[in-house]
C-alpha positions in Angstrom: -12.1 133.1 45.9 -9.7 131.6 43.7 -7.1 134.0 44.8 -7.8 133.3 48.3 -7.7 129.6 47.8 -4.5 130.0 45.8 -3.0 132.0 48.6 -4.1 129.5 51.2 -2.8 126.7 49.0 0.5 128.6 48.5 0.7 129.2 52.2 -0.1 125.6 53.0 2.5 124.5 50.5 4.9 127.0 52.0 4.1 125.8 55.5 4.4 122.2 54.3 7.8 123.0 52.8 8.9 124.7 56.0 7.7 121.7 58.0 9.5 119.4 55.6 12.6 121.4 56.0 12.3 121.4 59.8 11.6 117.6 59.7 14.6 117.1 57.4 16.7 119.2 59.7 15.4 117.3 62.8 16.2 114.0 61.0 19.6 115.1 60.1 20.2 116.3 63.7 18.9 113.0 64.9 21.2 111.1 62.5 24.1 113.2 63.6 23.3 112.5 67.2 23.1 108.8 66.6 26.4 109.0 64.7 28.0 110.9 67.5 26.6 108.4 70.0 28.0 105.5 67.9 31.4 107.3 67.7 31.3 107.8 71.4 30.5 104.1 72.0 33.3 103.1 69.6 35.7 105.4 71.3 34.8 103.8 74.7 34.9 100.4 73.1 38.4 100.8 71.5 40.2 101.0 74.8 38.4 97.9 76.0 39.3 96.1 72.8 42.9 97.3 73.2 42.9 96.0 76.8 41.5 92.7 75.7 44.2 92.5 72.9 47.0 93.3 75.4 45.6 90.6 77.8 45.4 88.1 75.0 49.0 88.8 74.0 50.1 88.5 77.6 48.3 85.2 78.0 49.9 83.9 74.7 53.4 84.9 75.9 52.9 83.2 79.3 51.6 80.1 77.6 54.5 80.0 75.2 57.0 80.4 78.1 55.2 77.8 80.1 55.3 75.3 77.2 59.0 76.0 76.6 59.7 75.4 80.3 57.7 72.2 80.1 59.6 71.0 77.1 63.0 71.7 78.8 61.9 70.0 82.0 60.8 66.9 80.1 64.0 66.7 78.1 66.0 67.0 81.4 63.9 64.3 83.1 64.3 62.0 80.1 68.1 62.5 80.2 68.1 61.8 84.0 66.0 58.7 83.4 68.5 57.4 80.9 71.4 58.1 83.3 69.7 56.5 86.3 68.6 53.5 84.2 72.3 53.0 83.3 73.3 53.4 86.9 71.3 50.4 88.0 73.1 48.2 85.4 76.5 49.6 86.2 75.9 49.2 89.9 75.1 45.6 89.3 78.4 45.2 87.5 80.5 46.7 90.3 80.7 43.4 92.3 81.9 41.6 89.1 84.6 44.3 88.7 85.6 43.8 92.3 85.9 40.0 91.7 88.1 40.6 88.7 90.4 42.8 90.8 90.6 40.2 93.5 91.3 37.5 90.9 94.1 39.6 89.4 95.6 40.3 92.8 95.6 36.6 93.6 97.1 35.6 90.2 99.6 38.4 90.1 102.6 36.4 91.4 102.0 33.9 88.6 102.8 35.2 85.2 101.0 33.1 82.7 98.9 33.6 79.5 95.7 32.9 81.6 96.4 35.8 83.9 97.1 38.0 80.8 93.7 37.0 79.4 91.9 37.8 82.7 93.7 41.2 82.8 92.7 41.9 79.2 89.0 41.1 80.0 89.1 43.3 83.1 90.7 46.2 81.2 88.0 46.0 78.5 85.2 45.9 81.0 86.6 48.8 83.0 87.3 50.9 79.9 83.7 50.3 78.7 82.3 51.3 82.1 84.5 54.4 82.1 83.1 55.3 78.6 79.7 55.3 80.2 80.8 57.8 82.9 82.1 55.5 85.7 85.0 56.9 87.7 86.7 55.4 90.7 87.0 57.5 93.8 90.6 58.0 94.8 90.6 57.3 98.5 94.1 56.2 99.6 95.9 59.1 101.4 92.9 61.4 101.1 91.4 63.2 104.0 88.3 61.3 105.4 85.3 62.8 103.6 81.9 61.4 104.6 80.4 62.6 101.3 82.3 60.0 99.4 83.9 57.6 102.0 82.4 55.2 104.5 84.7 54.4 107.4 84.6 50.7 108.3 87.4 50.9 110.9 89.6 53.3 112.8 93.2 52.4 113.5 96.0 54.3 115.2 97.8 56.5 112.6 101.3 55.3 111.9 102.4 59.0 111.5 100.9 62.2 112.7 100.4 63.3 109.1 98.1 60.3 108.5 95.7 61.3 111.3 92.2 61.7 109.9 93.3 60.4 106.5 92.5 57.2 104.7 95.1 54.5 105.4 93.6 51.6 103.6 90.8 51.0 101.1 88.6 47.9 101.7 86.3 48.5 98.7 86.6 51.0 95.9 84.0 53.7 95.6 82.6 54.9 92.3 80.8 57.8 90.7 78.7 57.8 87.6 78.6 61.0 85.7 79.6 62.9 88.9 77.0 61.2 91.1 78.2 58.7 93.8 76.8 55.2 93.1 78.9 53.5 95.7 80.9 54.9 98.7 84.5 53.8 99.2 84.8 51.6 102.3 88.0 52.8 104.0 90.1 52.4 107.1 90.8 55.8 108.8 93.8 56.7 110.9 93.0 58.2 114.3 
């Protein structure tokens, strides 16, 4: 019986080894399947990751552009605020400038050191305002333009060429940095 037992034992060991081989092969096949499944999931996930990355890059570029536009808009608004703040002060000085002109016109026949002093002060004030962007609107002889002139009277034109043109200027008009801050009050020939 020893032989028989040995054979059975050998057969059992052989069967056990075959079963182990089959189990190992099955485990390897299962590992390979899991690995393939992971690779497949990764392959599916990679386009999703790439899409998310592209979307994030697009959002970043849009945000950067939006911030740049905001920065430019704020700089422009700040500059406009400075200009308009100056326009209030300069508009307040325009009546003083008008008074200086009237005083100079009244004192013109008298040549004296006092009139020269007033003219000097007027010239300095006007030069300073010009350096800040103030420009007088030339109205005399120009065609009536409602964008920069305000007609206060219509008179018969002395000549046909002066019809529709500015004959007299009652009050000077001014622009500040190209923007009208006071319209010229004029007399128009009709």
